[in-house]
C-alpha positions as CSV (number, residue, x, y, z in Angstrom):
1,M,2.8,0.2,-16.7
2,A,2.5,-3.5,-17.2
3,S,6.0,-4.1,-15.7
4,E,4.8,-2.8,-12.3
5,E,1.7,-5.1,-12.2
6,G,1.9,-7.9,-9.7
7,Q,4.7,-6.4,-7.7
8,V,5.2,-4.3,-4.6
9,I,6.7,-0.9,-5.5
10,A,9.1,0.5,-2.9
11,C,9.0,4.3,-2.8
12,H,12.3,5.9,-1.7
13,T,11.4,9.5,-2.3
14,K,8.4,11.7,-1.7
15,A,8.4,12.5,-5.5
16,E,8.4,8.8,-6.3
17,F,5.5,8.2,-3.9
18,E,3.5,11.1,-5.3
19,S,4.1,9.9,-8.9
20,Q,2.8,6.4,-8.1
21,M,-0.2,7.9,-6.3
22,N,-1.0,10.2,-9.3
23,K,-0.7,7.3,-11.7
24,A,-3.1,5.2,-9.7
25,K,-5.6,8.0,-9.4
26,D,-5.5,8.6,-13.2
27,A,-6.0,4.9,-13.8
28,G,-8.8,4.6,-11.2
29,K,-6.9,1.9,-9.3
30,L,-6.9,1.0,-5.7
31,V,-3.7,1.8,-3.9
32,V,-2.6,-0.2,-0.9
33,I,0.3,1.3,1.0
34,D,2.3,-0.7,3.4
35,F,4.0,1.6,6.0
36,T,6.8,-0.4,7.3
37,A,10.2,-0.2,9.1
38,S,13.3,-2.3,8.8
39,W,13.5,-2.9,12.6
40,C,9.8,-4.0,12.8
41,G,9.3,-7.8,13.3
42,P,5.6,-7.9,12.3
43,C,6.5,-5.9,9.2
44,R,9.0,-8.6,8.1
45,F,6.4,-11.2,8.8
46,I,3.7,-9.6,6.6
47,A,6.0,-8.5,3.8
48,P,5.8,-11.8,1.8
49,V,2.0,-11.8,2.3
50,F,1.9,-8.3,0.8
51,V,4.0,-9.5,-2.2
52,E,1.5,-12.4,-2.7
53,L,-1.4,-10.0,-2.7
54,A,0.3,-7.8,-5.3
55,K,0.7,-10.8,-7.5
56,K,-2.9,-11.8,-7.1
57,F,-4.6,-8.4,-7.4
58,T,-2.9,-6.9,-10.5
59,N,-5.7,-4.3,-10.8
60,A,-4.5,-2.6,-7.6
61,I,-1.2,-0.8,-6.9
62,F,0.8,-2.0,-3.9
63,L,3.3,0.5,-2.5
64,K,5.8,0.1,0.3
65,V,6.9,3.1,2.4
66,D,9.7,2.9,5.0
67,V,8.6,5.3,7.8
68,D,12.2,6.1,8.7
69,E,13.0,6.9,5.0
70,L,9.9,8.9,4.2
71,K,8.9,10.5,7.5
72,E,7.0,13.2,5.7
73,V,4.7,10.7,4.0
74,A,4.2,8.7,7.2
75,A,3.3,12.0,9.0
76,E,0.9,12.9,6.2
77,Y,-1.0,9.7,6.8
78,K,-0.7,10.0,10.6
79,I,1.1,6.6,10.9
80,E,1.7,5.7,14.6
81,A,2.4,2.0,14.4
82,M,3.9,-0.4,12.0
83,P,2.9,-2.1,9.9
84,S,0.0,0.1,8.9
85,F,-1.9,-0.5,5.7
86,I,-3.7,2.4,4.1
87,F,-6.2,1.9,1.3
88,I,-6.6,4.8,-1.2
89,K,-9.2,5.1,-3.9
90,N,-9.5,8.1,-6.2
91,G,-7.1,10.0,-4.0
92,N,-9.2,9.4,-0.8
93,K,-8.4,7.2,2.1
94,V,-11.0,4.5,2.3
95,D,-9.6,2.2,4.9
96,T,-6.8,1.6,7.4
97,I,-5.5,-1.6,9.0
98,V,-2.9,-1.4,11.8
99,G,-0.9,-4.6,12.5
100,A,0.1,-7.6,10.5
101,R,-3.5,-8.9,10.2
102,K,-3.3,-11.1,7.1
103,E,-6.9,-12.1,6.8
104,E,-8.2,-8.6,7.4
105,I,-5.8,-7.1,4.8
106,L,-6.8,-9.7,2.2
107,A,-10.5,-9.0,2.9
108,K,-10.1,-5.3,2.5
109,V,-8.1,-5.7,-0.7
110,E,-10.8,-8.0,-2.1
111,Q,-13.5,-5.5,-1.1
112,H,-11.9,-2.4,-2.5
113,A,-10.2,-3.9,-5.6
114,A,-13.5,-5.3,-6.7
115,T,-15.1,-1.9,-6.9
116,A,-12.0,0.1,-7.9
117,S,-12.9,0.5,-11.6
118,A,-16.6,0.8,-11.0
């Protein structure tokens, strides 16, 4: 598990995505999912920020999902715009941020990661 700490994990299959979600749930960790698309400008802008957050908050799991690649997962979370960031705790969605809003994303990660193990 340690090898995945501090990095963004790109999920390319639904099975991979579900495996990561289950691992996080079992560990009681916050999951932050970046729903992105290769053609989306703001997604490219926020990607390095997301990587920095993953390095900083090693007690959370950061996943990246390409909406074109995993349409099923995007539909499941009702993603309508990119980038969208979904915050999951204990298998439940606790927050959503739509757009490349750096400060807001940071604030939500801080807020939820702090209480993840509590």
